Each structure stands twice: as structure tokens, then as C-alpha cells.
N, C-alpha and C positions, 0 to 999 in steps of 0.2 A: 503493499500500500504505499502510495506516495504521500508526501506532506500535505498537498494540496487536496487530496482526496478524504483526508482523516475527518470524520464527523466527530462531534461532542458525544461523549457517552455518561451514563449514569450506572455504575457497576453494582451488581451483587457478586461477591467473591465466594466460590465454592472451595471450601477447604475441610470438609467434614473429617473430624478426628485429627487433622494435621496442622491446624493454624498456629498451634504453639511451637511446631517443629521447624527447625532451620531450613528444612527442605521445602517449606512453603514459600521459596524464593520469589516466585512470580507474584504471589498475593501481597507479601511484605514490601516488595518493590513498588508496585503500584500504589500501596497506601502511603509509602514514604515519600515517593517522588512524583507520582502520576499527576498528569494535567487534569484528568477526568475525576469527577465526583465518585466517591464510593458510598453507597446507600447502606450496606450491610455486608457482613461476613457470614457464611453459613457453616456452622460447626455446631452440631448438637451437643457435643461434650463440653462446650464452653458457653452455651446458650444463657442469655440473661446477663452477660458480662459485656464490657466494652473493649474496643480495640486497644485502647491505653492500658488495660489490666495485662495485656500480653506483650504489646511493643512498647518500648521505652523510647525516650529521646525523639518524639515526632517533632518535626519542624513546625508543623501546623497543629496547634491544639485541638482544632475543630475536628481533625480526623481521629484523634484519640477518642472523641465522643461516639464514633461509629458504632452501632450496636451489632453484637453476635446473636444470630438467631439459629432456630433449630431446624426450620422447615421452609420449603418453597412458599407455602401458604402466607407466612409472616413476610417473606420477601416481596410477594406481589402486593401486599398492603403498602410498601415503601416506594412502589412504582419505578423500578429500575428500567433502563432500556436494554441492558446487556447482562449476561451472566458469564463470569470468567472462570475458567478452571485454573485454580489458584497454585497448581504444584504438578510435577511430574511423579506419578506414584511409582513405588516398586514394581518392577516387570515392565514398565513403559506403557501399559494399557490401563484405561480406566475400569474400576470395578463396575459390575452391573448396576449396583445401587446408585453409582454417580451418573451412569447412562439413563437410568430411569428419571432421575431428577433433571437432566438436560433435556430429555424428550418433553417432559411436562413443561419445562421452561419454553421450549419452542412451540408448544402447543398453545401457550399464552403469549405468543409472539414477541418473546425476548430473543434478542440476538445471542448467539453463542460464540464466545471468543475462546480459543484455546492455542497454547504455543507447544502442544505435544508433537512429537514425531507422529503419532497416530492421527490421521487426518479424520476429522469429525463430519465434514461435509458429506462424504458419501454414506455415512451411518445415520444421517439425520436429513433424509430426502425432504425437500421443501422448506427447510429451515433457513434463517438467515445465519450464516456461519462465516466467522472470520478465522480460518486457520493461518495463524500468524506464521508458521513456518513454511507455508506454501509460497514459494518464490512467485513474483509477478511475471507476466510474459514480456518478452521483448527485452530482456536484459541483454545490453551490448558487451562485446569483448572490450578489453581496456583500449583506449584510444590514445591517451596521453593529453587529453584536454584537461585533466585535472592539474597539470604542471601550470596552467595560466590562472588558477583560482587566486583571487585577490586576498580575502582574509587569511589570517594565520590559521593554520591546520595543525592540531596536536592530536596525536594518537597514544592511547594507553597500551602498553605492552607489559608482559609479566614474566616472572621467574617461573610461574606454573599457571594452569588453568584455575578457575574458581578461587581467584585470589583477591577479587574486589576491584576489578578494572572498571566495570560499570559504575558501581558505587563511587569510586574515586573521581571519575569524570562529572557525574552528577553533582558531588559535593563542590567540585571546583567550578562549575557552571553556576550553583547558587551563590559562591562567593563572588564571582565575576559580575553577576547581575546586581548584587548588593552593592557594588562599586560603580554600577552604571555602565559596564561594559557589555555591549550587545553580543549575545553568545548563542550558538546553536549547538545542541546535542545530536549527534548522528548514531541512531540506534542499529546495531549490526547483529543482534540477538533476540531472542524471543521475549525476554522480560523487558528489555530496553524499548522494544517496539511497542509492547503493551503501555508502557509508562509514557512514551512520547505520543502514541496513536499513530505512528507510521513506522516505515523502516523495512529493511530485508535482512532475513536471517542468513548471513553469509554462508554458514556451514550447511545450508540446505540447497545451495546453488551449484549446479554442475561446474566442476573444478575450473574448466577453461574459461568461465565466465565469472568466477569469483571476484577476481580483481577489477573487472568491468562493473560489477554490482557495487563494489567499494566506491570506486570512482563516481558512479552515478549518484550515490548517497551524499557524497561531499559537494558535487555539482549542484545538487538540489538544494542542500542548506546554504551554499554560497549565493544562490539566486533569490534567496527569501528576502522580502522587503519589510521593514527597513534592513539594509545589508548588515550582516554580523561583522564584528571585529575580530571574532574568535570562533573557531569550530573545533569542538571536542568530539573526537570519533572513540566510540566504544570499542575496546580491544576484545579479541577472543584467542583463547588457547595460550600457547607459549611455543616459541622455537625450540625449547628444550624437551617439549613433551611429544614423544613419538606418535601419540594418537591424534594430536591436533595442530601440529607444526604447519600442515598445509594451509588451514584457514588463516592462521596467523601471517604467514609469508604474503598470502593473497591481500590482506589488509594493509600490510606494510607497504607493499608496492602500489596497490590499486588506489589507496587513499591519497597517495602523494603528500604525506605529512612534511611539515617543516621542522617539527621537533617531536620528541617522544617523552612520555611520562612512563618511566619504569615502576611497575607494582610489585612489591615484595612482602614477604611475612617473616614469621619467626623461624621458618624451616632453614636448616644449613645443610651442608654438603654430606653430613654423616646421615641425613634422612634420605629416603628414596623418593623421588618424583614419581617413578613408575618402577615396577620390579626390575631391579639391576640398573636403574638410571639415577644417578644422585642429584639431588637439588643443586642447581648452580648458584654460585656466589653472586650477588647483585653487580658487583664491579666488573666481573668476567662477562656476564651476559649482556651487560649494557654496551661493552664494546662490540660484542658479536651483533647485537641489534643494529648499532651504527654502521658496522661494516656491511651487513646485509642490505640495509636501506640505501647506502651509498652506491651500490650497484646500479641503482636507478635514480635516486635523488637523495642528496645529503640531508640527514635529519638526526641531529644530536640528541642524546638523552640529556634533559635539562634539569630534571628533579626526580625524586623518588617518593612514591606514595607508599606508605608502610601500614600494613594491616596488622594491628596490635591486639585484635579482639580476644585472642586466647591468653593474654598477659594482664598482670595487675599493673597499677599505675607507675611504680617504680621500674618494673621490667619494661613497660612500654617506652618510657623515656630513655632507658639505656639502650634499647634496641634502635630507636629512632637515631639517636646520637651516634651509635656505631655505625649504621648505614650510611649516615651522612659523612662520617669521618673516612670510611673506607672508600666511598665513591667519590668524595670531593664534591658532592652536590647537595643542594638543599633537600631536606627530607622532613616529612610530616605525615602524621595520620589524620587525614582530612575529616574522618568521622568522629574519632575521639577528640581531636584537637582542632586545628586550624588550617584550612586549605591555602590561607594566604601566602605562605613561602612557596608553595608550588605554583600559584597564579602569578606571583611576582616573577618567578623564572620564565613562565611561558610568555608573559607580556614583555620580557626584557631581550627576547630572541628576535633577530633580524628575519625578515622573510627571506627564504631561500629560493634560489631559481635553478632551473636546468638550462645548461648552456645552449643558447640559441633560441630560448622560450621567452 
């Protein structure tokens, strides 16, 4: 779905039995960062409570007052336009109980929104369905047009997958907007697309067109009026992860970034990123990202976003300081602390150009 096609929605979020679980990533992401209203959450195990009882540190207190209800009947009384599948369940397919809820929602003319690999449109004939992972038609091959984009483009990259790349750029965007810097977030995964209401899941695109899809998203964000001064691209995977390095490289080259934000956490080389594959050190993988980007367009790593969610306050401060010292770059946890040092680094980087463009 393109930015210009995105309608406004009022969501009910289906997360029955899972809303308090960290795997309810899509539900939590929409509530914390989404542009669209959330009418309620469906979770019979938490019915009668509020979202604020489960999620802390919500930027918008009004979202914390969102009710948690037990059934679709209660949902319909709140008049949502859409029902969102709030997580990817174990096994990758929805349980029949959830499918019954979605069929009933469709019968009551609610739009079904899902970021699952399991496509729901074929299973809900006649319903309005946004299968977020379904790529749009007509994705072009990479053209190089992205080299000429005028706004500064920053891409989040990581030492690993599932390390907080989306969260980092959304917190940086929030900080930029508070300073009055016009900023666009480019969603490249299912949760990011639900949050923004548009985007392309790059890992669902045929590999030869993944770089073209990345370029297309940046071009669309750059063409928005009023023109943004900064474009923040959600990263995917890691060049160090053998399962996801392909989509990472497609984004690194296709989005034509001017600079990179490295995302890291408390893991070290003694831990395994993948069986037999150690976690890379931030300073080493930062150089590798720069070298790989420079094959197409120079893009320095200018700051490090450190995910300290598993640490206490003292451990978190020590890790951020160590990463900054070892990489020689500004570092911060933009969720726990302040995204300002990362934003300052981004805004201080000159726009890079490809020779002859």
C-alpha cells in the first residue's frame, strides 16, 4: 500500500491470551507509535483492564486508557473500522478460535488487517482484507533514481535481527518532530507498515526486486508535501545473520542511504547469533556495513542505538558508555533515555552523492 492510498482506521486489536506477551509485537507497536486510533484490545484473560495496566511508558496517555475487552460483541459497541491480528502465533497459523472471530468481524463489515505470512484474503472470501505482507503489483527493479533524493536518508542496520531497529527510528522521528524537523518514517516490515498505514514488507518481495522496492519507498517518502528534511528507513535483519542477510543487503543498497544508525544490544561475541555464528562486535560490523554500502554509495555509521531493555539502570549506562567508547560514535538508548545524541549525529552529516549524479 502506498502512502497516498492509506486510509485512516479505528482499530480493534486481536491478541487473545497474548497481549501481555512480548510476542504481541504488532499490537504493542501500533498502540505505542501508530498514527491510527485504537478503540480496544481483545484479550479475554485481561478483560476489564486498561492497556496502561500492561504497557508502560506510553507517550500518549490517552492510549493507556484504551479498554481490554473479552469478545467481539463488546468490540462492535465501540465502532471500530478494522480488526488487527496483533501477533504471529506459534506455528505461523491462526488458531481456529481466532479465525472464527475474524469471520464474525468480516460479517459485521470490519476490515481485516494482518501481517502474517498466512494470507487471510483467500480464507475470508468477500471480506475487506489488508494482508500487509502481500507486495503491491508493479514493483520496479532498482533504477538508481534514489541517488538523486534531496532529503537526508538514514537507514537502521543491526548486529542482529529483532534488535529494535524499527523502535529506534520511530523514537528518533519523535525527537526530530519535537524539534520541528520534518521527518518521514519508511516502513519496510509488517509492524512498521501497520503503524504508518502504508509500506512494503521487503522480505516478502521477490529477491531481484527487493532493492527496487526499497528505492520506491524512499522516493515516495521524499515526494511527500511538505518535503521532509530527514527520511528514516526501518531496517531488517543483519548482514551477520545467515537467514536474513539478503533482505538487509537489498535495503542497504536499494534505499541509497546517506548514513547508517547501528543498532546493538547486550550480546557479545561469546553469545551465538545463530548456531555456530557468534555475535559480531559493534565496531567490527559497523566497518563491514560501511564497506558494503560503499560498493554502491558511501554511507558512514554515525551513531549507535543501544537496546538495554534486559539490563538494570547501572548496567544500561555502562553498556552505552562502552559501545560509544569502542566505536568512537555517539551512543544512546532512545527508548530508555534520549534519542537526541543520535539525532544530532544524523543532522550533522553532509548529504552524500554518487559520482555523476
